[in-house]
MARVOZA-198539 format. One line per field, with one value per residue (C-alpha): residue number from 1; residue in three letters; x, y, z. Coordinates in steps of 0.1 Angstrom, whole numbers, padded with zeros to 4 digits. Last residue first. Example, Ala and Ser with C-alpha at 12.3 -4.5 7.8 and 13.67 -1.06 7.14 Angstrom:
// residues 2
num [2,1]
residuo [SER,ALA]
X [0137,0123]
Y [-0011,-0045]
Z [0071,0078]
***
This chain:
// residues 114
num [114,113,112,111,110,109,108,107,106,105,104,103,102,101,100,99,98,97,96,95,94,93,92,91,90,89,88,87,86,85,84,83,82,81,80,79,78,77,76,75,74,73,72,71,70,69,68,67,66,65,64,63,62,61,60,59,58,57,56,55,54,53,52,51,50,49,48,47,46,45,44,43,42,41,40,39,38,37,36,35,34,33,32,31,30,29,28,27,26,25,24,23,22,21,20,19,18,17,16,15,14,13,12,11,10,9,8,7,6,5,4,3,2,1]
residuo [THR,GLY,SER,LYS,GLY,GLU,ARG,LEU,LEU,THR,ARG,ILE,GLN,ARG,GLU,GLN,ARG,LEU,VAL,SER,ARG,ARG,ALA,ARG,GLU,GLY,ALA,ILE,GLY,ALA,PRO,ALA,ILE,LYS,LYS,MET,ALA,ALA,ASP,LEU,LEU,GLU,SER,LEU,SER,ARG,LEU,TYR,GLU,GLY,GLY,ALA,GLY,PRO,GLU,ALA,LEU,VAL,VAL,PRO,PHE,ASP,TYR,ARG,LEU,ARG,THR,LEU,ASP,GLY,PHE,ARG,ALA,PHE,LEU,ALA,PRO,ARG,LEU,GLN,LEU,GLY,GLU,VAL,PRO,GLU,THR,GLY,PRO,GLY,VAL,ARG,LYS,GLY,THR,LEU,HIS,PHE,VAL,VAL,HIS,GLU,GLN,LEU,ARG,PRO,ALA,ILE,ASP,MET,ALA,ASP,ASN,MET]
X [0776,0791,0795,0823,0814,0838,0809,0801,0836,0834,0801,0816,0846,0824,0802,0834,0845,0812,0815,0849,0836,0809,0832,0855,0825,0811,0825,0820,0782,0759,0774,0785,0777,0739,0730,0758,0744,0710,0726,0746,0715,0697,0726,0728,0692,0668,0650,0635,0610,0588,0578,0595,0627,0629,0665,0682,0686,0706,0696,0727,0717,0694,0716,0747,0771,0809,0805,0795,0834,0837,0810,0808,0787,0761,0733,0745,0734,0761,0777,0800,0799,0790,0755,0747,0730,0726,0694,0695,0703,0668,0643,0656,0630,0626,0590,0580,0615,0627,0597,0602,0639,0630,0604,0627,0653,0626,0615,0651,0659,0627,0630,0667,0652,0629]
Y [1093,1076,1071,1075,1070,1096,1120,1115,1125,1157,1167,1163,1184,1211,1212,1215,1245,1260,1256,1273,1301,1307,1307,1333,1355,1355,1389,1403,1404,1382,1362,1327,1298,1295,1308,1287,1256,1261,1268,1236,1216,1231,1226,1190,1185,1172,1140,1130,1160,1160,1197,1207,1185,1148,1136,1135,1114,1135,1141,1147,1166,1196,1221,1243,1243,1237,1200,1208,1212,1228,1254,1281,1258,1252,1271,1257,1222,1195,1174,1145,1133,1097,1098,1125,1101,1116,1132,1138,1102,1089,1085,1092,1090,1117,1118,1156,1169,1138,1138,1175,1170,1142,1163,1192,1170,1155,1191,1207,1186,1194,1232,1231,1215,1244]
Z [1027,1000,0962,0935,0898,0882,0878,0915,0925,0903,0920,0954,0943,0929,0962,0982,0960,0967,1004,1005,0982,1008,1037,1020,1012,1046,1057,1023,1026,1045,1074,1063,1089,1089,1053,1040,1055,1040,1005,1009,1017,0986,0963,0974,0964,0991,0996,1029,1031,1061,1056,1089,1079,1075,1081,1048,1017,0992,0955,0933,0913,0915,0897,0902,0873,0879,0873,0838,0829,0795,0804,0777,0755,0784,0765,0731,0744,0744,0718,0724,0689,0700,0692,0665,0639,0604,0594,0555,0547,0548,0576,0611,0640,0666,0657,0650,0644,0626,0603,0595,0589,0563,0546,0542,0527,0503,0494,0490,0460,0440,0448,0433,0400,0395]
***
């Protein structure tokens, strides 16, 4: 009976944290500064190797009048133009993807440019 009474307040603290994001009591300790990352990305020690929609690039408006495009979108379009399908274009695709990683690394370090 005593164990159930100990669990109830801790459970309540966790429920309050889950619903509101506010810590109440000692059961929910702060995680800031622990350098945690989502489990989905656990196998990636260097997040610059992931392809995602950042950075956003100012570009000449395309057919749809879009001024903003993601770096990945621009590089995918370039690879379609310069790299033939299949094994013949694999070397060019790898080179473009390596350049994309280098750009993301520079951005992570605070660099900027055109």
